[in-house]
C-alpha positions as CSV (number, residue, x, y, z in Angstrom):
1,M,-0.5,-18.3,-48.2
2,S,-2.3,-16.1,-45.5
3,N,-5.3,-14.4,-46.4
4,P,-4.9,-10.5,-46.3
5,D,-8.1,-9.9,-44.5
6,Q,-7.1,-12.2,-41.7
7,L,-4.1,-10.0,-40.7
8,K,-4.0,-8.4,-37.6
9,R,-4.7,-4.7,-37.6
10,R,-2.1,-2.3,-36.5
11,A,-3.5,0.1,-34.1
12,K,-2.2,3.7,-34.7
13,I,-0.9,5.7,-31.6
14,T,-3.6,8.8,-32.1
15,E,-6.2,5.8,-31.9
16,I,-4.8,4.4,-28.9
17,A,-4.6,7.9,-27.0
18,R,-8.0,8.6,-27.8
19,L,-9.3,5.2,-26.4
20,A,-7.2,5.0,-23.4
21,G,-7.7,9.0,-22.5
22,V,-4.1,9.7,-22.5
23,G,-1.5,11.7,-24.8
24,T,0.3,10.6,-27.7
25,A,3.7,10.9,-25.8
26,T,2.3,8.5,-23.1
27,V,1.5,5.9,-25.5
28,D,4.9,6.2,-27.3
29,R,6.5,5.6,-24.0
30,V,4.2,2.5,-23.3
31,L,4.6,0.9,-26.7
32,N,8.4,1.4,-26.3
33,D,8.7,0.3,-22.7
34,R,10.1,3.5,-21.3
35,P,10.0,4.5,-17.8
36,N,7.8,7.0,-15.8
37,V,4.4,5.6,-16.6
38,S,1.9,4.3,-14.0
39,A,1.1,0.7,-13.9
40,A,-2.5,1.8,-13.9
41,T,-1.9,4.1,-17.4
42,R,0.3,1.5,-18.8
43,Q,-2.7,-1.2,-18.5
44,R,-5.0,1.3,-19.9
45,V,-2.9,1.8,-23.2
46,E,-2.5,-1.8,-23.6
47,Q,-5.9,-2.7,-23.3
48,A,-6.8,0.2,-25.8
49,K,-4.5,-1.1,-28.0
50,A,-5.7,-5.0,-27.9
51,A,-9.2,-3.9,-28.0
52,I,-8.6,-1.8,-31.5
53,E,-6.4,-4.4,-33.0
54,S,-8.8,-7.4,-32.2
55,G,-12.1,-5.4,-32.6
56,E,-13.6,-6.4,-29.1
57,P,-14.6,-4.0,-26.6
58,I,-12.2,-3.4,-23.3
59,K,-13.1,-5.8,-20.8
60,T,-13.9,-4.6,-17.3
61,R,-14.2,-6.7,-14.2
62,S,-16.5,-6.6,-11.3
63,R,-13.6,-6.4,-8.6
64,P,-10.1,-5.5,-9.3
65,W,-7.4,-7.9,-9.4
66,R,-5.8,-8.6,-5.9
67,L,-2.2,-9.0,-6.0
68,K,0.2,-9.8,-2.9
69,V,3.8,-9.0,-2.5
70,F,6.0,-10.9,0.1
71,L,9.3,-9.1,0.8
72,P,11.9,-10.0,3.8
73,G,11.5,-8.0,6.9
74,E,14.6,-6.1,8.4
75,A,16.4,-6.4,5.0
76,G,17.6,-2.9,4.8
77,P,16.4,0.5,3.2
78,S,16.5,-1.0,-0.5
79,T,13.9,-3.5,0.3
80,E,11.9,-0.8,2.4
81,Y,12.0,1.5,-0.8
82,L,10.6,-1.5,-2.9
83,A,7.8,-2.2,-0.7
84,A,6.9,1.5,-0.8
85,C,6.9,1.5,-4.5
86,F,4.2,-1.3,-4.3
87,Q,2.2,0.5,-2.2
88,E,2.4,3.8,-4.5
89,F,0.8,1.3,-7.2
90,G,-1.7,0.0,-4.7
91,A,-5.4,0.5,-5.5
92,K,-4.4,2.0,-9.2
93,G,-5.7,0.6,-12.3
94,N,-7.6,-2.6,-12.0
95,A,-5.7,-3.9,-9.1
96,T,-5.4,-3.7,-5.5
97,I,-1.8,-4.6,-4.0
98,E,-1.0,-5.7,-0.2
99,C,2.6,-5.9,0.6
100,V,3.6,-8.2,3.6
101,F,7.0,-8.4,5.4
102,T,7.7,-12.1,6.3
103,K,10.7,-13.2,8.5
104,K,14.0,-12.8,6.9
105,M,16.0,-15.8,5.7
106,E,13.4,-18.3,6.9
107,P,11.8,-20.6,4.2
108,A,9.6,-22.5,6.2
109,V,7.7,-18.9,7.2
110,L,7.7,-17.9,3.4
111,A,6.3,-21.2,2.1
112,R,3.5,-21.2,4.7
113,K,2.7,-17.8,3.9
114,L,2.3,-18.5,0.2
115,Q,0.4,-21.5,0.8
116,A,-2.1,-19.4,3.1
117,C,-3.0,-17.1,-0.1
118,A,-4.9,-20.2,-1.6
119,G,-8.6,-19.8,-0.7
120,Q,-8.1,-16.1,0.0
121,G,-9.3,-14.4,-2.8
122,I,-5.6,-13.7,-4.0
123,D,-5.3,-13.6,-7.9
124,A,-1.5,-13.6,-7.8
125,I,1.5,-13.2,-6.0
126,A,5.1,-11.4,-6.4
127,F,7.9,-12.5,-3.7
128,Q,11.5,-12.2,-3.0
129,A,12.4,-16.2,-3.3
130,L,14.4,-18.1,-0.9
131,D,16.0,-21.1,-2.6
132,D,14.3,-23.9,-0.6
133,P,12.3,-27.1,-1.9
134,R,9.4,-26.0,0.7
135,V,9.3,-22.5,-1.3
136,R,9.3,-24.0,-4.7
137,Q,6.6,-26.7,-3.8
138,A,4.2,-23.8,-2.5
139,V,4.7,-22.1,-5.8
140,E,3.9,-25.2,-7.9
141,D,0.8,-25.7,-5.5
142,L,-0.6,-22.2,-6.2
143,A,0.0,-22.8,-9.9
144,H,-2.3,-25.9,-9.9
145,L,-5.0,-23.6,-8.1
146,D,-4.1,-20.8,-11.1
147,I,-2.4,-18.4,-8.8
148,P,0.5,-17.3,-10.7
149,C,3.7,-16.4,-8.9
150,L,6.4,-14.1,-9.9
151,T,9.8,-13.8,-8.2
152,L,11.5,-10.5,-7.4
153,I,15.2,-9.7,-7.1
154,S,16.3,-13.2,-6.3
155,G,14.7,-16.0,-8.4
156,L,13.8,-19.8,-8.0
157,E,14.2,-22.7,-10.4
158,T,10.8,-24.0,-11.3
159,P,8.6,-24.0,-14.6
160,A,5.6,-22.9,-12.5
161,L,6.8,-19.5,-12.0
162,A,5.1,-16.7,-14.1
163,G,8.6,-15.0,-14.6
164,F,11.4,-13.3,-12.7
165,V,12.0,-9.5,-12.2
166,G,15.3,-8.3,-11.5
167,M,18.8,-8.1,-13.2
168,D,21.1,-10.4,-14.7
169,N,22.8,-11.1,-11.4
170,R,25.7,-13.3,-12.9
171,A,26.5,-10.3,-15.3
172,A,26.6,-7.7,-12.4
173,G,29.0,-10.1,-10.5
174,K,31.0,-10.3,-13.4
175,T,31.0,-6.5,-13.7
176,A,32.2,-6.4,-10.2
177,G,35.0,-8.8,-11.0
178,Y,36.0,-6.6,-13.9
179,M,36.0,-3.5,-12.0
180,M,37.8,-5.1,-8.9
181,G,40.6,-6.4,-11.5
182,R,41.0,-2.7,-12.8
183,F,41.1,-1.0,-9.7
184,E,43.5,-3.5,-8.3
185,R,46.8,-4.0,-10.2
186,Q,48.9,-5.8,-7.4
187,K,48.5,-9.0,-6.1
188,G,46.6,-9.6,-3.3
189,A,43.6,-11.1,-1.2
190,V,40.1,-10.5,-2.1
191,A,36.9,-11.6,0.0
192,V,33.5,-12.2,-0.9
193,V,31.0,-11.3,1.7
194,S,27.4,-13.4,1.3
195,G,24.0,-14.1,2.9
196,G,24.5,-17.4,2.9
197,Q,23.5,-20.3,0.5
198,I,19.7,-19.4,0.4
199,Y,19.4,-16.6,-1.9
200,R,20.0,-17.6,-5.6
201,V,20.9,-13.8,-6.5
202,H,24.0,-14.2,-4.2
203,E,25.2,-17.4,-5.5
204,D,24.8,-15.8,-9.0
205,R,26.7,-12.9,-8.1
206,E,29.4,-14.6,-6.3
207,M,29.8,-16.9,-9.6
208,G,29.9,-14.1,-12.0
209,F,32.7,-12.5,-9.7
210,R,34.9,-15.5,-9.5
211,A,34.5,-16.4,-12.9
212,C,35.7,-13.2,-14.1
213,L,38.7,-12.9,-11.7
214,R,39.7,-16.1,-12.6
215,R,39.5,-15.7,-16.4
216,D,41.1,-12.3,-16.8
217,F,42.7,-11.4,-13.2
218,P,44.5,-14.2,-11.8
219,H,46.8,-11.9,-9.7
220,L,43.6,-11.5,-7.3
221,E,42.9,-14.4,-5.3
222,V,39.4,-14.9,-3.8
223,V,40.6,-16.0,-0.2
224,S,37.0,-17.3,0.8
225,T,33.2,-16.4,1.1
226,Y,32.3,-15.1,4.6
227,S,28.5,-15.4,5.5
228,G,27.1,-12.4,7.3
229,H,23.6,-13.6,7.0
230,D,22.7,-10.6,5.2
231,D,23.0,-8.8,8.4
232,I,24.4,-5.7,9.6
233,D,25.9,-7.0,13.0
234,G,27.0,-10.5,11.3
235,N,28.8,-8.7,8.4
236,Y,30.8,-6.3,10.9
237,T,31.8,-9.6,13.1
238,E,32.9,-11.4,9.8
239,V,34.9,-8.5,8.3
240,K,36.7,-8.1,11.8
241,K,37.8,-11.6,11.5
242,I,39.0,-11.4,7.8
243,L,40.7,-8.0,8.7
244,E,42.9,-10.1,11.6
245,S,43.5,-13.0,9.7
246,K,44.1,-11.6,6.3
247,P,46.7,-8.9,6.2
248,D,47.3,-8.9,2.7
249,L,43.5,-8.3,2.0
250,I,43.1,-5.6,-0.7
251,G,39.4,-6.1,-1.8
252,I,35.6,-7.1,-0.5
253,Y,32.9,-7.8,-2.9
254,N,29.4,-7.8,-0.6
255,V,26.9,-9.6,-2.7
256,G,24.3,-8.9,-0.4
257,G,22.8,-6.5,2.1
258,G,24.6,-5.4,5.5
259,N,26.9,-2.8,3.8
260,E,26.8,-0.7,7.2
261,G,28.5,-3.6,9.3
262,I,31.5,-3.8,6.4
263,A,32.1,0.0,6.6
264,R,32.0,0.1,10.5
265,A,34.7,-2.6,10.6
266,L,36.8,-1.0,7.8
267,K,36.4,2.4,9.5
268,E,37.3,0.8,13.1
269,G,40.4,-1.0,11.6
270,G,41.5,2.2,9.8
271,R,41.4,0.4,6.6
272,E,38.8,2.1,4.8
273,H,41.0,4.1,2.3
274,E,43.0,1.3,1.9
275,I,40.7,-1.8,0.8
276,T,38.6,-1.5,-2.4
277,F,35.2,-2.0,-1.3
278,F,32.1,-2.9,-3.7
279,G,28.5,-3.7,-2.8
280,H,24.9,-3.2,-4.2
281,N,22.0,-0.9,-4.1
282,L,22.4,2.7,-3.6
283,T,20.5,4.0,-0.5
284,P,21.2,7.0,1.6
285,K,24.0,4.8,3.6
286,T,25.7,3.8,0.6
287,Q,25.6,7.0,-0.7
288,G,27.4,8.3,2.2
289,Y,30.0,5.8,2.1
290,L,30.9,6.5,-1.4
291,I,31.2,10.1,-0.6
292,D,33.8,9.7,2.3
293,G,35.5,7.0,0.4
294,T,34.7,3.7,2.5
295,M,33.1,2.4,-0.4
296,D,34.2,2.6,-4.1
297,L,31.5,1.5,-6.1
298,V,27.9,0.6,-5.8
299,L,25.9,-1.8,-8.3
300,H,22.4,-0.7,-8.4
301,Q,19.0,-1.5,-9.8
302,N,16.1,0.5,-9.8
303,M,13.6,-0.6,-7.3
304,K,10.7,1.6,-8.5
305,R,11.2,0.1,-12.1
306,A,11.1,-3.5,-10.4
307,A,8.0,-3.0,-8.9
308,G,6.3,-1.3,-11.7
309,R,7.2,-4.5,-14.3
310,A,6.2,-7.0,-11.8
311,V,2.5,-5.2,-11.4
312,D,2.5,-5.0,-15.4
313,A,3.8,-8.7,-15.8
314,L,1.2,-10.2,-13.3
315,I,-1.7,-8.2,-14.5
316,A,-1.0,-9.3,-18.0
317,R,-0.9,-12.7,-17.1
318,L,-4.2,-12.6,-15.4
319,E,-5.7,-10.9,-18.5
320,N,-4.2,-13.3,-20.8
321,R,-2.4,-10.6,-22.3
322,P,1.2,-11.2,-23.8
323,Y,4.3,-9.2,-21.9
324,R,7.8,-9.6,-22.1
325,I,9.6,-8.9,-19.0
326,K,12.9,-7.0,-19.6
327,L,15.9,-7.3,-17.3
328,I,16.6,-4.4,-14.9
329,Q,19.6,-2.6,-16.2
330,T,22.8,-3.0,-13.9
331,E,24.0,0.6,-13.2
332,I,27.6,1.5,-11.7
333,V,27.7,4.3,-9.4
334,T,30.7,6.1,-8.0
335,R,31.0,9.0,-6.2
336,E,31.5,11.0,-9.2
337,N,28.4,10.4,-10.9
338,M,25.8,10.3,-8.4
339,A,24.3,13.7,-9.5
340,G,20.6,13.0,-10.8
341,T,20.9,9.3,-9.8
342,T,17.8,8.0,-7.6
343,F,17.5,5.4,-5.1
344,G,14.7,4.2,-7.3
């Protein structure tokens, strides 16, 4: 039987608030993992709680942690907004954050940039992963140097990772499949537009979408997956070809970026109100497509929340504190419920 004297003391909210220098409402939000708390404040609250319950003073460092974030360049407004969110967290609390854009869809470039972090005084890294052996090896090499890496939005399969911040993409794809099946009751062809086979996030969404249609809506046939390389012009070209070759097409699901190219092809072909079009990430562009009826549904994840959780998780890892990364909620946005929905 455990000795009662050895039981961990439970810190009171008022004690944590006093030591962290914040209000009790802020402490409550942090303890219940609610939004609208900065990474710096969250860190102070968690440090205060740990200090009270362990009986040890809050530890301070002679220099802040250095975090580096790698995101793909020219990947669209959602990625640009994610970068802005990280910059907003920069120089707050016990960390400074440098956000760097890498060449899109180039795993060799990403792997080199990851490897270059060794010996630069970088403490931890967050990055949008490309599913490639060179990237995986770079993560494993950095882990041997005690530089933890965390993947954002799109993950990577290796035990060397410190974690993943993003949504359940298989479930998001299944959601898109379910909604497509409810939107379209007549028999017809559906196309998937992807960025290629280099983002695990795209594969997971496509697999979920296909699985849902195969199981629940067999009247819809996924005719093929078309790769526009996550690019506006690439998607435009591919969808133009689809419209010419598949006159019975009734639906398109874009698992990646470049929604603007698909919208342009649909409008030029006069099919924007005939074909059900689903995509990802609410931005000023996709908001406009929802309003004018070119897009019917957007599956969205809050980028500000993703940035905050990534920073919290990396700092917790560096400070040897427990931290459970929660999945980002998949939001379903239509033109009827956009009021109050943020691009975050």
